[in-house]
N, C-alpha and C positions, 0 to 999 in steps of 0.2 A: 504494500500500500504506500509506503514511504517513497519507493522508487517511482511509482506512478505519479505521485504528487510532485516529485522533483522533475520528472519529464514534462509534466504539464506546465510547471513554472518556467522551465527553460524554453519550451515551445512558445508560450505567451510572451515571454521577454524578447525572444528573437523576432517574433512577428511584429512586435511594437517597434523595435529598433529598425527593422527592414521595411517599414511602411513606405510605400511609394510616394514621392513628392510630385506635386502637379508639374507637368512639363508643358512648356509653351511650344507651339508649333514653329516650324522653320519660318513660316510667313510672318509671325510676330516679330522675330528678330530682324528679318529683312525690312519690315515696315519701319521699325525703329531706326535702322541704319539709313534708310531712304530719307526719313524725316530729318535726321542729323545732317545728312549731306545737303539737303535743301536749305536748312538753316545756315549752314556754313557758306553756301553759295550766295545767299542773300547778304550775309555779313561782308563777303568779299566784294560784292557789287557796291555796297555802301562805302567800303574803304576805297575802292577805285574812284568813286565819285568824289570823295573827300580829297584824295591825292591829286586828282585833276584840278580841283578848285584851288588847292594850294599852289600847284604848278602855274595855273593861270595868274594867280595873285603875284607870284614871284616874277613872272614875265612882265606883268604890268609895272611892278616896282623897278625892274631892270630897265625898262624903257624910260622911266622917269629919271633914273640915275644916269642913263646914257646921255641925257641932255645936260646933266650937271658935271659930266666927266671932265676932269681937268680943273674943276673949281676948288676942290680940296682933297686931301689925302683920304679922309673917311669915305667920301663918295667913291674914290677909286678902289679902295679895299672892299667896300660893299659890292661894287659892280663885279669885281673879280670873284667874290664869294658867291653871289647869286648866279653868275654865269656857270660856275662849277656845279651848283645845285641843279640847275635846269638841265645841264648836259647828262646828269645821272639817269641811266635807264633802269626802270624797275621791272 
């Protein structure tokens, strides 16, 4: 009788430990991945827009400085700096 009780206890304990966890389908993970890729793409488009705006602003400032070129050393240094920034390819 003691052996039967021991076997029942071991069986119940093992079945409780080995209980199956709910598994998500492959499509669930693919859907999450696709959503993440789309969010990343939207962020990249926003960043591209911001970078283009900064580049446009820099070019406008460079045009203003080009008119003042030769007037003072600060304008010359700023002109060289902005020229270098605009030439950087991202």
